[in-house]
N, C-alpha and C positions, 0 to 999 in steps of 0.2 A: 831779862838780856843786856848786851854790854852794846848792841847792831841795832838797825834796823832790817828787815826784810824787803822790799819790792820784787811786786808780780811785772813782768814786763808784757806785749806781747809782738806778734813782732807780723802781719798784713799792716801796713796804713801806720803804723810807730816804729820796730824799728826798722824794716824796711817797705818802701813806697813800693808797696804792689798790688797788684792783687792778685787774688788765690788761684790759682793754686805757683802759680811764676813768681821769679822773681824779680826783682828790683834796685835799685840804687839804696845805699845806705842811709843810715837816718843821722849821720857825724857825730854831730850837736851830742843825739842821746845817745850817741853807744859810748862817746866822751863822756860824759856824766858817770853812767853807768858802771866804769871801767877804773874812776874815780871813788868813787863808794863799796868795789869793791875794793880797791887799792888800801882804804878806808877801815874794812873791818866789816863793811853791807854782804848780806847776805843778795844776792837775787835768783826770783824763778822765773822761766821762760814760760808762761801761760800764752794758750796762743790753740786753737781749734782744732790748728796741723795735725796729723794724725798719718800714722805710714813713710810712706815714699818723702811723699810734701812735707815730712815731719821732719826727716833725712833730711831734704834738700836747705829745709831753713837750718838747722844747724848745722851743718857744712859750714851754708851758706856765715853761718855768725864766728865759725873758727877760721874763715878764712878775714874778718873782722877785726880776731886779735877778742872774741866777747867769748867770753863758756857763761856756766849755770849752773849754782850750787844744787837750784834742783829742776825737774821738767815738769812742766803738770801735774804737778801734787807737792804734797807740803814739804820740807823740811822733815832731817829723820829727828831731831833733834824736841820741833812742835808737834809727830806727833804719841813723843815718847812722855810730853809737856803734858800732855792731853787723857790722853792715854788711849787714841782710838785717831783712827785717821780721816779725816771730810774730807765730803767732797767740794768742800769752799775750803781755796787757799787762806792760809788764817799770814794777812801782810799791813806793816804800817800802813805802804805805797802802793797803788794801782797806775799801772798805767795802759791808758791804755787810748788808742783813738778812738774810739765810740764817747768814752767818761771825758777826756782832756785832752787841747793837744798837747803831744809827745815836750814842742818847744816851751812849753808853759809849767817845768817841773825844770829844767836847764835852762 
C-alpha cells in the first residue's frame, strides 16, 4: 500500500466532549486529518459510540468537514488482503486521548 491508515477516536480526541454530549472541535487535529486525506491517506473513525450517539458524532464530523474511509471497521482492502476482518483495526497510526495527546500528532 502506498498510503497510511490512521484510526482516530471521537470523544476527547476529535471532539472535546464527554460521552454522549458533543463539544468543541479539535480544529488542529481535524485540519491534520483533512491534510492527510488530501495526501491520499485513509482515515478510520474508531470509537465506542454506537446507535444514536454514533449518528450524532458522524453528523458533527460532517459539520466539521471531516469524512471517513471506514467507521469502527477495517478498510475493505485490508479485509481482502488478510482474508478476514479481524476485530483489531489494522492501521499505521492510532490517535486516541487515552494513548497520546492528539496535539502530539499534528
